[in-house]
N, C-alpha and C positions, 0 to 999 in steps of 0.2 A: 505493501500501500504507500502510495506518496502522497503527501500533503500539501507538494509544493504547490501555489496558487497560480503561478506565473511564469510555468517552465521557459528555461531558456535555450533554444536550440545552439549549442555553442559550433563554430565554423571551426573545422578541422584546418592545421596549420598549412600554411601552402608555402611553396619554395619561395626565397626574399627574390624580390628582383633587384635592377639596377640601383647601387648606392644604396643597399643594405636595406632597401625599403620593401615588404613584402608586398604581392600582389593585391593583398586586400587594404593596405592603407596603413597596415601596422607597421611601426619603426623596430626592427629588430634589435638595434642598441638599447632602446628604451625599454623594450622586453626584458633583455638579459637584465639591466641596471636595475628594474625591479624584482625579478627573480631572485636577485644577488641581495638585495636588501630585505626581502622576505624570509631569504636562509637565515639572515643573520639574525633576525627578529626569533626565530625558531632556536637560538641558541644561546641561552643566558649566562652560560661558561665561556663565551666567545669561542671564534673560530681561526685556525692558521690561514694561510694565503694557499698551502697545497692541498688541504682538507676541501676548502671553498672551489677549487678548481675541480678538482676530482668528482666532487659530489655533483656539482653543476653541469659536468661535462664542457667546461668552457677553458679555452688556453690561459696559464697563468699570467701570463701578459696583459690577457683581457681582463681579468680579474683584478690584477694589480692597478689598471688605469681607472677602472670604475671604483674601485675604493679609494683609489688618490681623490677621485673626482669628490667622492661624498665626503669624506674628511674635510676637504676644503668648505665644503658646504655647511659642516657640523652633521651630516647625516650618519657618518660612522666614526668611530676613533679608533686608536690601536694604542695598547698597553706597552709597557716594556717588553714582555715576555714575546711580544711579535705577536697577540692574539687580538682579533677584530672583534667590536661588538657595535650594536647599534648607537647613533649619537642623540644628542640633546633633540636636535632638530626632528628627527623622525619621531620621536616621542611627541612632540609638540603638534606634528601634523596627524599623526594618529589621535592623539587626544580630543582634536577640532570633530571627529566624528562621535566620539563617546559625549559630546554634549549636545550633539542633535538626535541622540540614539532617543526614541519615544517608545516606551515597552508597551503600551496597551494599544498604540495605534500599528507598531509591528506586528503584535501578535495576532490583531482580531482578525487577518483575513486568512491566517493559518488555525484559527479557530473555528471561522465558519465551514473551511476545507476539512474540518473533522469531523463538524457537525452533519455535514453531509454525507460523510462515509459511515459514519457510526451510526448517525440518526439520536443521539442523546446529547443531553445538553453538557456544553463545555464552560468551565469558567477557569479564569486567571487569578491565582491569589500571590500573596505577600506574608512575609513575617513582620508584625508589627506588635513589640510589647510582649514577646513570648506567645502569640496569637495569632493563626491564618487570619489574613482578611481577604475578602475577595473584591476586586476593583475593577472585573469587567466580565461579560458573560454573554454568549449567544446562545440561545434557547432552544430547546429540541422541538419540532413539529408536531411530536405525539401528544395528545390530548392529557396523558397521565405522564409527568415530568417532574424534574428536579427543578427548582426555582430559587436562587439566592440572593436576596437584596443587595446591592452593591454595597460596600462598606461594611456589610454585617461581618460578625468574627464567628469563629470555630474554634474547639480547643486543638492545639496544636499537634496533640498525640493522638487525637481520635480523629482525625480526616486525613483524607489524601494527601493534600497540596501540604499539610504540616509536616507529614512524615515523609513526605519526597525532600522537602527541604532539610528537615532534622538530619536526616539521613548523612547529611553530606558537608554538616557544619561541625567545628572542631569539638573534642569530645568536651573540653571546658566551657565552650559554649552550651553545649547539650544539658551540660550540670547545672550551668546558670538556670537555664530555662526553666529545666525539671523542677528545680529546687524552690523558684519562685511560683510556679504555676500549677505545681502538683499534677497526679493522675488521675484525677476525678472518673468516676466510672459513671455511665450515662446508659451502657447497654450490658447485658451478661456478655458480651463479645467484647467490651473494651479493655484494652491493654493497659493494668495498670500496675504492673512489675516493670522496674527500670530496666532488669536484666532479660525481661522477655521482651520490652522495646527494643533494647539495643541490639538483640539477637535478628529482631525483624529488619533493623538499619542494614544488616550485612545482606539479607535478601534483597533489598530494595538495591542496593549497589551492584549486586550481581545481576538482577534482572533489567534495573534500568528504569523499573517505576516502581510506585507504592500502592496499596491496596489497602481502602477503608472497607471493611467487610461488616457492614451494620454495628461499626461502633459508636458510632454518633446518633444513628437514628435507626431501629428496626425496619427493616424493607429496602434499605437503602444502600447501593455501593458505588463507591467511587474508584477509580483508577488514575494515577496521578503521576507528573515526570517532572523532573526539574528543569529550569530554564538556568544558564549560566552566565556569568559576566566574563569579562576579558582576563581575568585571574582566575579563573576556574571556582569562582564562588558562587553559592545557589543566589541568585537573584531573584526568581520567584517560581511559580509553577503553573503548569495548567493542569486542571482535573475533569474526567469525563464521569458525571452522574447519572443514576437513574434507578429506577426501582430493580431490585433482585430479580424479579420476574423475568426481565430481558436480559439482564448483565448476567447470564446465569454462567457456572463454571466453565463450559464449554467454551465460551467466547472469552474468557478473561485473556487468556495468552495472547488471542487477535487483537483484542482491546489496548492490552500492555505496550504490544509493540506499535499499534499506531500511536497511541499517547506519546510513546518515548520519540518517535521519528517526529512527531509535530514539535516536540519540545527541544529537539535537536536543530530542526529547520530553524525555530526563532531564537536557539542561540547563535546560530550561524548569522542570522539576518542583523543580531545586535552587537556583533564581531565577538562574542565569546567565544570560550573553548571547555569541552567537558574535561574533569580532572582525570589525572591517569593514578589508579590505585597500585 
C-alpha cells in the first residue's frame, strides 16, 4: 500500500550533453556538488577525501575541487586530521526549511489518503504535558466512527498516539512522564504496570506501530505510528481508530503497515529521519 498523494515520476538520468550539461537541462557539476554535500551531511564523524571519492564514484580531483569551493563558501570545513564536515552555511540553509515546516498542513493529505485506503478515522496527535493531544483529524465516511474533538486529551499510556511516541523517548523522559501522570486504569485491558508497558514499547519499536486494544474505551481500537523530526526524535504520531468490529485481528497487520508507511511518508516530507536502534 502506498499513501503518497502526489507520486512523482522521476526521470531516469540521461547521458550528459556538451559542456557537462545533460540533455534534460540538469547541470552535471551541480548534481555532483549536491550529492557530495548530502553525503557529508550523513557523516557526523566526518569523512576523508579518499572515502568520499570511492563512495561517490567521483575522481579525487573532482571531490577536492568541490570541497575547496564549499570550504570557501562555509558550506564545508576540514579539521586538523584531514576530515571533512558540513559547514555552518549548510546548517543555515537547512534550518530555513525547518522554519517553514507545517506539521498539520504537511500531514493532512497523507492522512486523507490513509482514510481513503482504510476507511477509518485518522488522527494526528502530539504529546503535551504528559498527555496525548489531538491536533488534526480526517473522519471516516462510515456511519459508526471514532471522532475526537480537536484539542482533546487522552492518557498517554492508554492511547495509540501516546504509546507510539513514548516508545521512542529516552528512558529518563518516560520515567518522568509516568511518575507525574501515573498509570490510571480505564478498562480491564489498560496497561497499568510500568514493566509491562516498557515491554510493549519494545514491540512497538520492532513492529513500527503501536496498538490501543480497548485500553481507553471498550469496543475501540487504535493503530498508531510515530513521526520523527530531523534529529530522529518523535515529533508527533498518527493513529487510525475505529470499532473493534471493523478493526478485527486479521486486519491489524495490514493496518499497522499502512499507518507506519504513512507516518514514514510524513516524516520524509518534514525532513525528518527514523532513528536507528
